[in-house]
N, C-alpha and C positions, 0 to 999 in steps of 0.2 A: 307648502308652498303652491300648489294649484288651488283653487277655487273650487268649491265644489257645486260646480253647477254644469251642465254640458256647455262647451265652448265649441266654437266654430274654429276650425284649422284650415287654411288654405295648402290645398293639393300642390308641393311643386311641379308635377307633369303636368305638360300643356294640354289643354287647355287649361285655365287657372280654375277649377271648378270650385265650389266650396261645400265642404263635407261637414257634417256632423260627426264629433268624437265625442264619447262619453269620457266621464274624468279616469284619469287612469290609464287611458290607451293611447298610446303615444307612437307618433310615425318610425317607420324602422331609418334610418340616417346609416350614410353608409359613410368614414371615416375619409374627408378629402373631396366630399361632391360638393365643393362651394359654389359651385355656377349653379347646380339644379336646385341649391337650395335657398341662393339669393332673394327671389321674391319672395318666399315664405318669409324668412326672417325679416324682411324688410317690413311685411307685414303685420309680424308680430311686434314690432316696435312701435306702428300706428296705432295697433289694437291695443296697447298696453297689454302685451301677456310674454312678461319678464321668464316664468316661469319653464314656458314653452321654448323661448328661448334660449334660455342657460343649456337645457336639454341638447337643443340642436348643436350650439356652438360646442359646447363638450365634447361630445359625438364628432363633429368634424376634424375639432383639434387633436384626436387621436392620434392623425395622421401627421406627426411632425414634420414632414418634410413637404405640405402644403402652406403649413405656416410661414415659411420662409419666403416663398413665392407670394401669398397673400397675407402680408401681415398687414398691410393697408386697408383692406377689406375686414379683416376682423375687426382692426381697430375702428372701422366704422360702425359695427354693429354694436360694437361694445359702449353703454351708454355711460354718463357720465358718474352717477351714482350706484353702478353695477358693482359693489363690493364681492359679488362671487366670481368674479370674471376677475379679479387683482393678478393671478399668475399668468395669466393668458395674457393679459394687458401687458403686463413687464416681458413676457416672452417677446411679443411683439415689440415692441420700442427697442430690445436689445437688437434683435432682428438690422431696424431701421437705423438704430445708432452705428452699429459695426458696417454698415451697406455704405459702400464708398460715395454714390450718387445721394444726392439731396431728396426729399418730395419735390414732385412735378407737381407742375400747375393744377392736371387733373387732380393727382393724388391727393393735393392738400383742399381740394376742393369737395372730394368726398367726406373729411374730416370737418370735427368741430372743431372752435379755436382751441378748446383747453386739450384734444388729441395732437393738434398743429405742435400747441407752445410745449406738449413734453415731449415729441420727438426731436425739438428743435434745441431746448434744453441739453437733452440725453447726448446728442450728435455732437453739442458744442463742447461738454466735457470730454467724450471720447477723444475729440481731437485737440485739446488741450493737454491731454496725457501723452497721446500717441506719437505728435507732432512733435514732442520736446524732446530732442535727443538724449537731456541728463534724464528722463524718465527712465529708459532702456540701462542706462548705466547704473540705477540703483537696483531695477526689477531683474537685471542678470549677471551674476556676478562671473565676472571674467577671470578669475582664478580656474573655472573649471570648464573652461570655455576651450572645444576641440576644433573652432572653425578655422581653414586653413589659409584663408588670407587677411581676415579681419575680425577683431571680437565681435560676439554675435549682438552685442549690442548696438555697435557702430550699424552692423550689416541690418538689423531690424530697422533703424531709422531710417538708413537709405533707402530700404524697401517702401518703407511709408513716405519717406519725400518724393520717389516716383508716382507713388498713387497721387499725390499733390499735384504733380505735373500734368496727369492724365485728363483729357478732357472727358465729358461727361457728354454721351450722344442720347437727346432723348428716344424711348422706342417707337418703333412704328405704331401708327392707328391701329387697332383689333388684334397686333401681336398678341402671342401668347406670354404669360410671364416666364421669365426665369432668374435662375439665384445669381445677385449680383456679385462682384468681388468685394468681400467679405475682410475688413482688415485686420480683424483679430485673427483671422484662419492666415491672413498673410504674413503675418507678424510671427506666429509659431511654424508655419512653414518656412523662414528663412532664419531659424535658430538649427544649429548642427544638434544631432542626435543626444549630447550631454546636455545641453541647455534646454533643449525641447522637454527632456524629462525631465530635470530640475526646475525648471521656469515656469510652462507653460502653462498649467493649470493655476500656477501664483498667480500671474498676469490676468486670465480667465476671471479669477474670482475676486483679483483686486478690482478689474474693469465694469465688473456687473456690480461689484459694491459701490463704486463711484456713481454708475449711471442711476443704483436708486437712491444715493446722497440727492444727487441733483433732482431728483423728483419731489425730496423730500421724504422718503417713503421705506429708509429703513434707521432700523435700531442696531443696525449688527455691527461687528465687529472682523477685521480684518485676518484671515485665519495667518498665524504668525508663521513665517520663514525660518526653519530651523537654525540657520546659516545667514543671517539677516546682511546685507552691506552695511557697513560703518558708517560711511557717509555718502551724501549726495555729491557726484563729482560731476565737476564744471569743464573738464577736459576732454 
């Protein structure tokens, strides 16, 4: 992966001094330290050093929580021809697809047109499913529902409809990123215990499969529900 010669690597700690490192001597990267490594990652892109960049990104991504709040940053660091980053790319796309708010102007400006299009396709697919009441009637079998007031299929759709009615406020400039409402988690939290045990994982699997299909990225087939609903309910 790495060329067999001495290469230059920017030290992330200020000031950005150029140091010489011999081949095989890689920096210590703490998972999640995205701010510290941002300048270095940008430098590896400009200098054409995909091996070093993949090493840094994979180390940073070991902190799964940081991906949830910096998915746009990770997508901006992944180049269109980075086959090694396929799993990380899909993680970031899924986070942004389930996120209630769309990409902000500043976020979109960070990304390539390919990445912006991928996010848009994934978000559109998720919403075409989650904002459709019939989708939840198929995914959640009412025969096992233990919800008190209404079947979970109706309750989840009402929760989705509520999210549609909430206006999205832009983040304050310079503010720390924080996890945004996640439509998938809201759906799962809206299920009773019985429906959650039976349907939550299947809904997640299906939604992720549909995201991958929307990107032309999957030959997978959905895990079959052992007791699938017999037909689409229109009522």
